C-alpha positions in Angstrom: -17.6 7.5 12.0 -18.1 3.9 10.8 -15.4 1.8 10.8 -15.5 -0.3 7.7 -14.1 -4.5 6.9 -13.5 -1.9 3.0 -10.7 0.9 4.8 -10.1 -2.2 7.2 -8.4 -4.2 4.4 -7.1 -1.2 2.1 -4.8 -0.6 5.4 -3.8 -4.1 5.5 -3.4 -3.7 2.5 -1.4 -0.5 2.5 0.5 -2.4 5.8 1.5 -5.3 3.6 3.2 -3.0 0.8 5.1 -0.7 2.5 6.6 -3.3 4.9 7.4 -5.1 1.3 9.3 -2.3 0.2 11.4 -2.7 3.1 12.7 -5.5 1.9 16.5 -5.5 0.6 16.4 -8.3 -2.3 14.0 -5.9 -4.2 15.0 -5.1 -8.0 13.9 -1.6 -8.8 11.2 -2.6 -10.8 9.4 -4.5 -8.3 9.8 -1.4 -5.8 8.8 1.2 -8.8 5.3 -1.8 -9.0 4.8 -1.1 -5.3 5.6 2.4 -5.2 2.9 2.4 -7.6 0.4 -0.1 -6.5 1.2 2.2 -2.5 -0.1 5.6 -4.8 -2.5 4.0 -6.1 -4.6 2.8 -2.7 -2.6 5.8 -0.8 -5.7 8.1 -3.3 -8.5 5.8 -2.5 -8.2 5.9 0.6 -8.4 9.8 0.7 -4.9 10.2 2.5 -3.4 11.5 -0.7 
């Protein structure tokens, strides 16, 4: 199984979003947007 640049990039984007979600000074709207993006990315990666 090959590990592609696209897969690596998607993983790094996911980690970045999850890290942003840990920030204490996010509004509810920002949290919802980040969670939606995480869900979408995980779906694209086949993780959900």
